[in-house]
Every structure is written in C-alpha cells, then in structure tokens.
N, C-alpha and C positions, 0 to 999 in steps of 0.2 A: 040397389043404388050404390054407386061407388062414392065413398066419402072423400072430400077434398084433402089433398096433402100438400105440404110445403117442404121443399128440400133446400137447406142452406148450403151454399157453396163458398169455398174460401177464395178470396182474391189472391193474386200473386202467382207463384210458380206452378201451382197445381190446377188453376182454374180451367185452362183450355184442355188439359188432359182429362179433367173431370167431365167437361162438356162433351168431349169426344167419346168418352165411355158411355155417358147417358144417351148420346145419339144412337149408339148401337142398340139401346133398349127402346128406341123410338121416342125418347124424351128430348124434344127439340124446341128451343125457344122460338116463339113466333117472330120476335125481332132479334137482330144480331146483337150479341153481347159486346163484341169488340168495339172499342171507341164509343161506348154508350154509357152515359152517366146514370141511367136508370139502375135501380137496385132490385126491383121486383119485376119478374118476367113471367108472362103467361107462356104456356107451352102448347104444342099440338095435341097433347093429352089434356082435355079441358078440366079434368079434376086435379091437375098437378101444376103447381107454380114453383118457380125458383126464386130465391133471394140470394144476393151476393154480398158478403160481409168480409170484414177483416178476419183472418183465420182465427185469431184469439177470441173473437166473439161468437164463432159458430157453436162451440159447446154450450155457451150460456143460452143462446136462442133455443137450442134443442132441449136442454135441461128444463127450462122454464116453460116449454110448450109453445113458444112463438113459432117454432118450426117443428115438424114431426121427425125429420131426418136431417142428417148433415154429412158432408164429405170434408174431411180434415186430416191433416198430418198427425201421425202418432206423437210427434214431439209436442204438439199443442195439448194433447190429452195427458201426456206425462207431466207437463208443467202445470196444468190447471185442474187436473183431476177428472175422473170420468164417472163419479158417483151419480146415480140416477140415469145412466145411459146404458143401452146395449151397444155392443160393438161386434155386429155379426159378420162383417166382411173386411178382409184385407185385400184391397184392390191391386196391391203389388205394383203401383205406379208411383212416380216421383220418388224412387228409392234414393236414400242418402244415409249418412252416418252421423250420429251425434257423438262428438269426440272432444277430448281435451286436446289442446294444441299449445305449442310454445316455440320459442326461437330454435332454429336448427342447431343441434348439438348441445343444447342447454337442457339439463334435466334437474328438476327441483327435487332435492333429497330430504329437505327438512320436513317436519310434521306440521308446519304452519305455512300458509302461502296466500298470496293475493290472487284472486281469480276474477276476471271480467267476463260477463255473460248476460244475455237477456233471459236465460233459463235459470232463474234464481232458485226456485224450488227443487229442480232436478239437481243443481249444483250442491245445495245443502245436503240432500239425501246421499248423493254420490260420495262426497268427501267424508261425511259422517260414517258411511259404511266402510271407509278405508282408515278410519281413525285419524283423519287429518283435520286440523282446525283451519278452516278457510274463511278469509275475509272476502265476502262476495261483493263485487262492485257491479251494479246493474248498469248496463249500457244497452242502447237500442240499435246500434250499427257500428260499422268500422271497427269490429273487435280486434282485427289484426294490428291496429295501431297501439293497443294497450301495452303489450310487452315491449314494443319498439320504443315507446315513450316512458318506459319504466312505471307505468300505472299499475301493471299487473305482471305476475310471473307466468301465468297460464290463462288461457281462455277456454270456455266451453261453447262450441258452436256447431252448426250444421256443416258437414263437409260433403261435397259432391265429388268433384274431380281432384280437389286439393290444389288446383292451380293458383287460386288467390292466395292461399297460405304461402306457397312456394315463391310467388312473386314478391312477397313481403318478408322473405327470409325466415319463414316459419314452416313447421311440419306438424302433421297430426301425431299425437302421442298415444292416447289410450281410447279404445272404443267403449262408449257407455251404452249405446243402443243402436241397432239398425232401425231405420225409420222408413215407413211407407205410408200410403194414404188409406184411410179407413172410412167405412160407413158407420155412422152412429145413429141411434134411434132412441127417441124419448120413450121411457118405459110405460108411461100411461098411454101414449099414442099406440104403442104396440098392442096393448090390451083392447082399447076402445076401437081402434081402426085396424084390427088384425086382418080383416078380410081384404083390405086395400094394401096394407103394408107387406104382409107375408108373401103374396104373389110377386110383388115388386122386388123384394129381397131375392126370391128364387130366380127371377129373371136376371137380375144383376149378377148373381153367382154364375149363371149359365153363360154369360158373355165374357167372363174374365179369361 
C-alpha cells in the first residue's frame, strides 16, 4: 500500500514552474491552482496532495512533519536554516542571485555600514565573515528605496535581470550565493515513508 504524501509548494515566482515540473512526473492537481483561493489540492495520484504556502513557511511545515516534502528557493533555506531536512534535489529552476547592491558608482569602504534586507540572518553571517560591522535594517519590500532615501548604504536582495536596480539608479555589487529551487524532505518521513518517497525522488531526478 502506498502511504499518503503531502508536498508543500511555495507561492510566488516559483509556483507555476514547480507545478509544470510536477506535471512531468504525473502529479497534476485535480482543480486548477490559478486564481483559486484553496490552499490544499488533491492530485490525480490519489496518495499525493499539494499544499500551497508562503515560501518562508514551507521549511517549517516540512520540518514539523505537516508536509512530507517541499519545493522552495535556496534563499529561504539559507535564511531560515535547513536542520531536520534532507535536500536531495536542485531543480535548477527559478535561478537568480543573492547579492549586495548599492547606488551606481558608490562603493562603501568603511568597516561599518547600514544594510537594508529581508535576509537578516544571511546578512549577519555575510558581513561577519568579511569583518564588517553591519547595522541590519529589516524591510519586507521596495529595497531599492533604502539607499535612495539614505536609509541604508547597501541592500541584500534577490537579483534576476538587474533591471529593477538599474531603473532605480543602483547596481549589483557582490555575489553572496547563486540561488535555485530545491526539493526538501522531512527526515522522519524519509525513514517511515521511504517506499513512497524514494521512488518519487528518483522520478523527479529523471525529469530534470
């Protein structure tokens, strides 16, 4: 008997790429996800359900066993930690860069600086590794405004094309980490539901 599985998917930029990838594995929601307020979806594989969460909540659901597996960006794992999780697959989708950025032509040379970001833990580790004392200002959006309004000298953010930075008189400075979408698995589920999870992992690897 196949044991039931729950896969947590991240809302936002990677959701439909994740659904497209799962479709190749025959994991298709019975109802359309687009413009649907439901958060729990049955699939054509009766033993497998999908839940759709804010990206930041996906690791928590998987760590605590509310979901067996999850699909989430590496940036979320770096910020929130991946203890208690396996990370068996890099799907190599939704690739982007986690970078420092600042005003064009402006380079901060002192060993202290103000930094705006939503990636507070990553920022603390990064600047500590450089011997820089950073005053981290947590923001949830519109990072590009912070240097313009003299709130911060640098930001740490996800950079895709860099067009948004350029349009706001900013440029990427230093690469912190290349980011892509990962599969995460609850360690206990991997043991208890191995006969269900391992074949699914192998199937997903085969379609990348």
